[in-house]
C-alpha positions as CSV (number, residue, x, y, z in Angstrom):
1,M,5.0,2.6,-13.2
2,P,8.7,1.8,-13.8
3,L,10.2,-0.4,-11.1
4,T,12.5,2.1,-9.4
5,K,13.9,2.8,-6.0
6,H,10.6,4.7,-5.2
7,Y,9.0,1.4,-4.2
8,H,9.3,1.2,-0.4
9,P,8.1,-2.0,1.3
10,A,5.5,-0.5,3.6
11,P,3.5,1.5,1.0
12,W,3.4,-1.3,-1.6
13,R,2.3,-3.8,1.0
14,C,-0.6,-1.5,2.0
15,R,-1.5,-1.0,-1.7
16,Q,-1.5,-4.7,-2.2
17,D,-3.9,-5.2,0.7
18,R,-6.3,-2.6,-0.7
19,R,-6.2,-4.0,-4.2
20,L,-6.7,-7.5,-3.1
21,R,-9.8,-6.6,-1.0
22,R,-11.3,-4.7,-3.9
23,Y,-10.5,-7.4,-6.5
24,L,-12.0,-10.2,-4.4
25,Q,-15.1,-8.3,-3.5
26,R,-15.9,-6.6,-6.8
27,E,-14.7,-9.1,-9.4
28,I,-13.6,-12.6,-8.3
29,V,-16.3,-13.8,-5.9
30,P,-19.3,-12.1,-7.8
31,H,-18.2,-13.1,-11.3
32,H,-15.8,-16.1,-11.2
33,P,-17.7,-19.4,-11.4
34,Y,-14.9,-21.6,-9.8
35,Y,-14.0,-19.3,-6.9
36,R,-17.5,-18.3,-6.2
37,E,-18.2,-22.0,-5.5
38,R,-14.8,-22.5,-3.8
39,F,-15.5,-19.7,-1.3
40,R,-18.9,-21.3,-0.6
41,E,-17.3,-24.7,0.0
42,L,-14.7,-23.2,2.4
43,G,-17.4,-21.3,4.2
44,I,-15.7,-17.9,3.8
45,T,-16.7,-14.6,2.3
46,P,-14.3,-12.1,0.7
47,A,-15.1,-9.7,3.5
48,R,-13.0,-11.9,5.8
49,I,-9.9,-11.3,3.7
50,H,-8.5,-7.9,4.6
51,S,-4.9,-8.4,3.6
52,V,-2.3,-10.7,1.9
53,A,-1.6,-12.2,5.3
54,D,-5.3,-13.3,5.5
55,L,-5.1,-14.9,2.1
56,Q,-2.0,-16.8,3.2
57,R,-4.0,-18.5,5.9
58,I,-6.4,-20.2,3.4
59,P,-4.5,-23.1,1.8
60,G,-7.8,-24.2,0.2
61,L,-7.5,-21.3,-2.3
62,I,-4.2,-22.6,-3.7
63,T,-5.0,-23.5,-7.3
64,Q,-3.2,-26.3,-9.2
65,K,-3.1,-27.5,-12.8
66,R,-5.5,-30.4,-12.0
67,D,-8.1,-27.9,-10.8
68,I,-8.3,-26.2,-14.2
69,V,-7.7,-28.9,-16.8
70,G,-10.9,-29.6,-18.7
71,R,-12.8,-26.7,-17.2
72,D,-11.1,-23.6,-18.7
73,R,-14.4,-21.7,-19.0
74,D,-15.0,-21.9,-15.2
75,F,-11.9,-19.7,-14.6
76,V,-13.1,-16.9,-16.9
77,L,-15.0,-14.0,-15.3
78,Q,-18.6,-14.2,-16.4
79,P,-20.6,-11.3,-15.0
80,E,-24.4,-11.0,-15.2
81,F,-26.2,-7.7,-14.9
82,G,-27.5,-8.5,-11.5
83,S,-24.0,-9.5,-10.1
84,L,-22.5,-6.4,-11.6
85,L,-25.1,-4.2,-10.0
86,R,-24.6,-5.8,-6.6
87,A,-20.8,-5.9,-6.7
88,D,-20.0,-2.5,-8.1
89,P,-23.1,-0.3,-8.7
90,A,-21.0,2.9,-9.1
91,H,-19.0,1.4,-11.9
92,L,-22.1,0.2,-13.7
93,L,-23.8,3.5,-13.2
94,A,-20.8,5.4,-14.6
95,A,-20.8,3.1,-17.7
96,A,-24.5,3.8,-18.2
97,V,-23.9,7.5,-17.9
98,R,-21.2,7.3,-20.5
99,A,-23.5,5.3,-22.8
100,R,-26.1,8.0,-22.4
101,G,-28.9,5.5,-22.0
102,R,-28.1,3.7,-25.3
103,S,-28.3,-0.1,-24.7
104,A,-25.9,-0.8,-27.6
105,A,-23.3,1.5,-26.2
106,L,-23.6,0.0,-22.7
107,R,-23.4,-3.5,-24.2
108,E,-20.2,-2.5,-26.1
109,F,-18.7,-1.1,-22.9
110,L,-19.3,-4.4,-21.0
111,E,-18.0,-6.5,-23.9
112,R,-14.8,-4.5,-23.9
113,E,-14.4,-5.3,-20.2
114,Y,-15.3,-8.9,-20.2
115,R,-15.4,-10.5,-23.7
116,P,-12.3,-12.6,-24.5
117,V,-10.4,-11.2,-27.5
118,V,-6.9,-12.8,-27.2
119,Y,-6.2,-16.5,-26.4
120,T,-3.0,-18.2,-25.2
121,L,-2.4,-21.9,-24.6
122,T,-0.3,-23.6,-21.9
123,T,2.5,-25.8,-23.3
124,G,2.9,-29.5,-22.4
125,R,0.8,-32.6,-23.2
126,S,-2.0,-31.8,-25.7
127,S,-4.6,-33.4,-23.4
128,A,-3.7,-31.0,-20.6
129,R,-3.2,-27.8,-22.6
130,T,-5.4,-25.1,-21.3
131,A,-6.6,-21.8,-22.8
132,F,-6.0,-18.5,-20.9
133,V,-7.8,-15.5,-22.3
134,F,-7.4,-11.7,-22.3
135,T,-10.1,-9.1,-22.7
136,R,-9.7,-5.7,-24.2
137,F,-9.8,-4.4,-20.6
138,D,-6.8,-6.6,-19.8
139,L,-4.8,-5.5,-22.8
140,D,-5.5,-1.8,-22.1
141,G,-5.0,-2.3,-18.4
142,F,-2.5,-4.5,-16.7
143,V,-0.8,-5.7,-19.9
144,A,-0.2,-2.1,-21.0
145,K,1.0,-1.0,-17.5
146,A,3.4,-3.9,-17.3
147,A,4.7,-3.2,-20.8
148,R,5.3,0.5,-20.0
149,G,7.3,-0.6,-16.9
150,I,9.4,-3.1,-18.8
151,F,10.2,-0.8,-21.7
152,S,11.2,1.9,-19.2
153,M,13.3,-0.5,-17.2
154,L,15.1,-1.6,-20.3
155,E,15.8,2.0,-21.3
156,I,14.3,1.6,-24.7
157,P,14.4,4.9,-26.6
158,R,11.1,6.4,-27.9
159,D,10.3,5.6,-31.5
160,S,12.8,2.7,-31.6
161,I,11.9,-0.6,-33.2
162,G,11.8,-4.0,-31.7
163,V,11.4,-7.4,-33.3
164,S,9.9,-10.6,-31.8
165,V,11.0,-14.0,-32.9
166,F,8.8,-15.7,-30.4
167,P,6.7,-18.5,-31.8
168,V,3.1,-18.5,-32.8
169,A,0.6,-16.0,-31.5
170,L,-0.9,-18.4,-28.9
171,H,2.4,-18.2,-27.0
172,L,2.2,-15.8,-24.0
173,A,5.6,-14.2,-24.7
174,H,4.5,-13.3,-28.2
175,V,1.2,-11.9,-27.0
176,F,2.9,-9.9,-24.2
177,S,5.7,-8.5,-26.3
178,V,3.5,-7.5,-29.3
179,E,0.2,-6.5,-27.6
180,G,2.0,-4.8,-24.7
181,A,4.1,-2.8,-27.1
182,R,0.9,-1.0,-28.3
183,A,1.0,0.9,-25.0
184,V,4.5,2.3,-25.5
185,P,6.0,4.7,-28.1
186,S,8.0,1.8,-29.7
187,A,6.9,-0.7,-32.4
188,V,7.5,-4.4,-31.9
189,L,7.2,-6.3,-35.1
190,P,6.5,-10.1,-34.9
191,L,8.5,-12.0,-37.5
192,L,6.1,-14.9,-37.8
193,G,6.0,-17.4,-40.7
194,L,9.6,-16.7,-41.7
195,T,12.6,-19.0,-41.9
196,T,15.6,-18.3,-39.7
197,E,17.5,-16.9,-42.7
198,Q,14.5,-14.7,-43.6
199,R,14.4,-13.4,-40.0
200,I,18.1,-12.6,-40.1
201,A,17.6,-10.6,-43.3
202,A,14.6,-8.8,-41.8
203,I,16.6,-7.8,-38.7
204,E,19.4,-6.5,-41.0
205,T,16.9,-4.4,-42.8
206,L,14.7,-3.2,-39.9
207,K,17.7,-2.4,-37.6
208,P,15.9,-3.0,-34.3
209,F,17.1,-1.7,-30.9
210,V,15.7,-4.7,-29.0
211,L,15.2,-8.4,-29.9
212,F,12.7,-10.7,-28.2
213,G,12.8,-14.5,-28.4
214,V,13.1,-17.9,-26.9
215,T,16.6,-18.4,-25.3
216,S,17.8,-21.3,-27.4
217,Y,16.4,-19.9,-30.6
218,V,17.9,-16.5,-30.1
219,E,21.3,-18.2,-29.4
220,R,21.0,-20.0,-32.7
221,L,19.8,-17.0,-34.6
222,V,22.6,-14.6,-33.5
223,A,25.3,-17.3,-33.9
224,L,24.2,-18.0,-37.5
225,A,24.1,-14.2,-38.2
226,A,27.6,-13.8,-36.8
227,A,28.9,-16.8,-38.8
228,E,27.5,-15.3,-42.0
229,G,28.9,-11.8,-41.4
230,K,25.5,-10.2,-41.0
231,D,25.1,-6.7,-39.5
232,F,23.3,-6.7,-36.1
233,S,25.0,-3.5,-34.9
234,S,21.6,-1.9,-34.1
235,I,20.8,-4.4,-31.3
236,S,21.4,-3.1,-27.8
237,R,18.9,-5.2,-25.8
238,V,17.9,-8.8,-26.0
239,V,15.0,-10.1,-23.9
240,V,14.7,-13.9,-23.8
241,G,11.9,-16.1,-22.3
242,G,10.0,-19.3,-22.8
243,E,12.8,-21.2,-21.1
244,G,15.6,-20.5,-18.6
245,M,18.9,-18.9,-19.5
246,T,22.2,-19.9,-18.0
247,E,25.2,-17.6,-17.7
248,A,27.0,-19.6,-20.4
249,Q,24.1,-19.0,-22.8
250,R,24.1,-15.3,-22.0
251,Q,27.8,-15.1,-22.7
252,R,27.4,-16.9,-26.0
253,I,24.6,-14.6,-27.1
254,V,26.6,-11.5,-26.2
255,A,29.7,-12.8,-28.0
256,A,27.8,-13.6,-31.1
257,L,26.1,-10.2,-31.1
258,C,29.5,-8.5,-30.7
259,A,30.8,-10.5,-33.6
260,A,27.9,-9.3,-35.7
261,G,28.7,-5.6,-34.9
262,A,26.6,-4.9,-31.7
263,K,28.2,-2.5,-29.2
264,D,27.8,-3.5,-25.5
265,P,24.6,-5.5,-25.9
266,V,22.7,-6.5,-22.8
267,V,20.9,-9.8,-22.6
268,V,18.0,-9.9,-20.1
269,G,16.2,-13.0,-18.9
270,S,12.5,-13.1,-18.0
271,Y,10.3,-15.3,-15.8
272,G,6.7,-15.8,-16.8
273,F,4.1,-18.5,-17.3
274,T,0.8,-18.6,-19.2
275,E,-1.2,-18.8,-16.0
276,A,0.1,-15.5,-14.8
277,R,-0.6,-13.7,-18.1
278,L,2.4,-11.6,-17.2
279,A,6.2,-11.8,-17.3
280,M,8.8,-10.5,-14.9
281,L,12.2,-9.2,-16.2
282,E,15.6,-9.6,-14.8
283,C,17.2,-6.4,-13.4
284,L,18.9,-4.6,-16.4
285,E,21.7,-3.2,-14.3
286,G,22.5,-6.6,-12.9
287,A,22.5,-8.1,-16.4
288,R,24.7,-5.3,-17.7
289,E,27.2,-5.8,-14.9
290,G,27.2,-9.6,-15.3
291,T,25.9,-10.2,-11.8
292,P,22.3,-11.5,-12.0
293,V,20.4,-10.2,-9.0
294,G,16.9,-11.6,-9.8
295,Y,13.6,-10.8,-11.5
296,H,11.7,-7.7,-10.4
297,C,8.0,-8.1,-9.6
298,D,5.6,-5.1,-9.9
299,P,3.8,-5.3,-6.5
300,D,0.9,-3.3,-7.9
301,L,0.1,-6.0,-10.5
302,A,0.5,-9.3,-8.5
303,I,1.2,-10.9,-5.2
304,I,4.2,-13.3,-5.3
305,E,4.6,-15.7,-2.4
306,T,7.1,-18.5,-1.5
307,V,5.7,-21.2,0.7
308,R,6.5,-24.7,2.1
309,I,3.7,-26.9,1.0
310,K,2.4,-30.1,2.6
311,E,0.2,-32.4,0.6
312,N,-1.9,-35.4,1.4
313,T,-1.5,-38.7,-0.5
314,D,-3.9,-37.5,-3.2
315,G,-1.8,-34.4,-3.9
316,A,-4.2,-32.0,-2.3
317,V,-2.6,-29.0,-0.4
318,M,-3.2,-29.4,3.3
319,E,-0.8,-26.6,4.5
320,A,1.2,-23.8,3.0
321,V,3.6,-22.1,5.4
322,P,5.1,-18.8,4.2
323,C,8.8,-18.9,3.9
324,V,11.0,-16.7,6.1
325,P,13.3,-14.2,4.4
326,G,16.1,-16.0,2.6
327,E,14.4,-19.4,2.6
328,E,13.7,-21.2,-0.6
329,G,10.1,-22.2,-1.3
330,E,7.5,-22.9,-3.9
331,V,6.4,-19.8,-5.9
332,L,2.6,-18.9,-5.8
333,F,1.1,-16.2,-8.0
334,T,-2.0,-14.1,-7.5
335,P,-3.0,-11.2,-9.8
336,L,-4.4,-8.0,-8.4
337,S,-6.4,-6.9,-11.5
338,G,-7.7,-8.2,-14.8
339,H,-10.7,-9.9,-16.3
340,G,-10.6,-12.9,-18.7
341,T,-9.0,-16.0,-17.1
342,V,-8.0,-15.6,-13.4
343,V,-6.3,-18.0,-11.0
344,L,-5.6,-17.3,-7.3
345,R,-2.5,-18.5,-5.5
346,W,-1.4,-20.4,-8.6
347,R,1.0,-23.2,-7.7
348,T,3.8,-22.8,-10.2
349,R,5.8,-25.8,-8.9
350,D,8.9,-23.5,-9.3
351,V,11.2,-23.2,-6.3
352,A,13.1,-20.0,-5.6
353,I,13.9,-17.4,-2.9
354,L,11.8,-14.2,-2.7
355,T,13.2,-11.0,-1.2
356,D,12.1,-7.4,-0.8
357,E,15.6,-6.2,0.2
358,P,16.7,-3.3,-2.0
359,C,18.2,-4.5,-5.3
360,P,22.0,-4.2,-5.0
361,A,22.3,-3.3,-8.7
362,C,19.5,-0.7,-9.3
363,G,18.3,0.1,-5.8
364,S,14.6,-0.9,-6.4
365,G,12.6,-1.8,-3.3
366,A,10.2,-4.0,-5.3
367,P,10.1,-7.7,-4.5
368,R,12.6,-9.9,-6.4
369,I,12.7,-13.6,-7.3
370,L,16.3,-14.6,-6.9
371,P,18.0,-17.0,-9.4
372,P,18.3,-19.9,-9.9
373,I,14.6,-20.8,-10.3
374,R,14.3,-24.6,-10.0
375,R,11.4,-26.4,-11.7
376,R,9.5,-29.2,-9.9
377,S,7.3,-30.0,-12.9
378,S,6.2,-33.7,-13.1
379,D,7.3,-33.5,-16.8
380,M,10.9,-33.0,-15.6
381,L,10.9,-35.6,-12.7
382,K,11.3,-39.1,-14.1
383,N,12.0,-42.5,-12.6
384,V,15.1,-44.0,-14.4
385,R,16.3,-47.4,-13.2
386,G,14.6,-46.9,-9.8
387,T,16.1,-43.5,-9.3
388,L,14.0,-40.3,-9.4
389,V,16.0,-38.0,-11.8
390,D,15.3,-34.2,-11.9
391,F,16.0,-33.4,-15.5
392,D,15.8,-29.7,-14.7
393,D,19.2,-30.2,-13.0
394,V,20.4,-32.1,-16.2
395,A,19.3,-29.2,-18.3
396,R,21.4,-26.8,-16.3
397,L,24.4,-29.2,-16.4
398,F,24.4,-29.3,-20.3
399,A,23.5,-25.6,-20.7
400,N,26.4,-24.5,-18.5
401,E,29.0,-26.5,-20.5
402,P,30.7,-23.9,-22.7
403,A,31.7,-26.6,-25.3
404,V,28.1,-27.8,-25.9
405,R,26.1,-25.9,-28.5
406,A,23.0,-28.1,-28.4
407,W,22.0,-31.3,-26.6
408,Q,19.2,-33.8,-26.3
409,I,18.6,-36.7,-23.9
410,T,16.6,-39.8,-25.0
411,I,15.2,-42.2,-22.4
412,G,14.4,-45.7,-23.7
413,N,14.1,-49.3,-22.5
414,D,15.8,-52.3,-24.1
415,G,13.4,-54.8,-22.5
416,S,15.5,-55.3,-19.4
417,R,16.5,-51.9,-18.2
418,D,16.0,-48.1,-18.9
419,T,18.5,-46.6,-21.3
420,L,19.9,-43.1,-21.4
421,V,21.5,-41.6,-24.5
422,A,22.8,-38.1,-24.9
423,A,23.2,-36.4,-28.3
424,L,25.5,-33.4,-28.4
425,A,26.6,-30.8,-30.9
426,L,30.0,-29.3,-29.8
427,D,31.8,-26.1,-30.6
428,D,34.4,-26.2,-33.2
429,G,37.8,-26.7,-31.6
430,A,36.4,-28.4,-28.5
431,D,38.4,-31.2,-26.9
432,V,35.8,-33.9,-27.7
433,A,37.3,-36.7,-25.5
434,E,37.8,-34.5,-22.5
435,T,34.3,-32.9,-22.8
436,L,32.6,-36.2,-23.0
437,R,34.5,-37.6,-20.0
438,G,33.7,-34.5,-18.0
439,L,30.0,-34.7,-18.9
440,Q,29.8,-38.4,-18.1
441,R,31.3,-37.8,-14.6
442,A,29.1,-34.7,-14.0
443,F,25.9,-36.5,-15.1
444,K,26.6,-39.4,-12.7
445,M,27.2,-37.0,-9.8
446,C,24.1,-35.0,-10.7
447,T,21.7,-37.8,-11.2
448,E,23.2,-41.0,-9.6
449,V,22.7,-42.8,-12.9
450,T,25.0,-43.3,-15.8
451,L,24.6,-42.4,-19.4
452,D,24.7,-45.4,-21.7
453,E,26.1,-43.5,-24.6
454,I,27.0,-40.0,-25.7
455,L,26.7,-39.3,-29.4
456,V,28.3,-36.3,-31.1
457,E,26.2,-35.0,-34.0
458,P,26.4,-32.1,-36.5
459,Y,24.8,-29.0,-35.1
460,E,22.2,-28.5,-37.9
461,A,21.1,-32.1,-37.7
462,L,20.6,-31.9,-33.9
463,I,18.7,-28.6,-34.2
464,L,16.3,-30.3,-36.6
465,E,15.7,-33.1,-34.0
466,L,15.2,-30.5,-31.3
467,G,12.7,-28.5,-33.3
468,T,14.4,-25.3,-32.4
469,D,13.1,-23.5,-35.5
470,A,9.6,-24.8,-35.4
471,E,8.4,-25.9,-32.0
472,L,7.1,-23.9,-29.0
473,K,9.7,-25.6,-26.9
474,E,12.7,-27.6,-27.9
475,R,12.4,-31.4,-27.4
476,R,15.3,-31.6,-24.9
477,I,14.1,-34.6,-23.0
478,V,12.5,-37.4,-25.1
479,D,11.0,-40.3,-23.2
480,E,10.3,-43.2,-25.5
481,R,9.4,-45.7,-22.9
C-alpha cells in the first residue's frame, strides 16, 4: 500500500496490535529458537501481549548486537511439523490441501516459506559481522509490498528502468532495490562488477529514470559524468542509502545531474539497516521542495519506537521509557511479518524524533522519523586525549562544508599523545586558507579537541584512500592506535 494520507492514526494502531499478536503467537514463539527461550526466561507467554503498549512494558525483549553475534542461526525461524500444527493448524491444512496429499509438494511449500534463499551481512568489524537471511516467502511478501509502496511514492512510471550502483549482493540496499523491483512493473538493473567509467557508459546507454546507490559514491559518479559531458538527462529520481546524506550533498548531486542534462531531478534519502531487512524513504514532496520532513514508515510492516534507555554497568537494558511526542529518543524496530532472520525491538543505537502528525509536505498520516538521525554506534564514539569524541558529529561537519569534496580523519598516537590528521579534497576555486581556518575552528567547537594537521590532497588520490569505488562503506574514520 502506498504511504498516502489514507493512513489515519487510530486504524493503523489497531492493525499493528492485531498483526503483532498474530505474529508472536503463530510465528515467533513457536518457531524462533532465541525468543522461545527468552519468553520462557522472562516467564511470559505471547497471550499476555495484546498490543504494542504491552510490548513496550517488557524491556527484556529489547535485542542488541551482543545478543546475536556468533549465534545467527538462533534468530532464524525454524519450524517443525509439530510446532506448525500447534501454532497454525489452519495454515498447514490449507497447504496440505493445495499439495493434494503429495508429500513432495507439501515439502516444497514449506521450503518456500522457511528455507533461506538470500543472505545479507551487517557491516563493521569482520568478527562481529552477522548474516541476516530472507526466504522466498519474505521476498514475495513484505519485501514486495514495501517495494510497491516505495515505487508508488517515488512516482516511478510503469515500464521505466532503474539502475543500482549499490555494492555487492550481500548489501541490504542492493538486495532490496533489485529483489524488491521484481514486484513492480519496472526493471532495476544492478551494475555490479563494473568500473565507475563503465557504469557511466551503461547509464548513458540504458537511460534510466531512477538511480540507486550509496550517497558518497553517487555524488562521485554524477560529478564525474557532468565533468566529462555525459548525458544523464533521463534521470529524474535518485535514491541514496548506505550512509546519511546532508543537504550540501543533496545540492551537489542535483547540481551535477542538472549539468549532465537532467531536468528537475529529485534526490531522496533512505533510512535502513540490515537487521530490519527493510528501508524507509524520505518524503518525495519534502525532498522536491527542499524541506526534508522525515522518513515515512509503513505501519503495516513494522513497529517503530523511540525510547529512553537505562542500562546497568554491564550494558544490559534495565528500563526503556517510551518518548513523549516531540522528544528525541533511541530508535527500536520490530517487524510485523516475515520469516528468515527476525529480531524484536532491535536496538539501533540511532537517536531521532518519531511523530505521527500528518506530513506537512504530502499529508500522509503514517509515522515519520524526523531528521537528523544521530548515530550512537560504539564505532563512532572514540576517546581522544581523554575526551569522548562523537565522530558522527564530525562527519556532519565535513559533509556540510560546501568546499569539501571528500575527507578522511586518521587517529594515531606518537608515543606520548593521540594525534588527529584530516585529509581533504577541495572544490576547484575554493579559498583554501579560509576553508582550513574555518574547519579548524568548527572542529574544536564540535569536539573540544584540536586537529594536529589538515592536509589538502588531490580528489582522485583521496577517493582511492577512502575506497569509494570498491568498499561497502568509505573509510572515513581510520583509527591506527
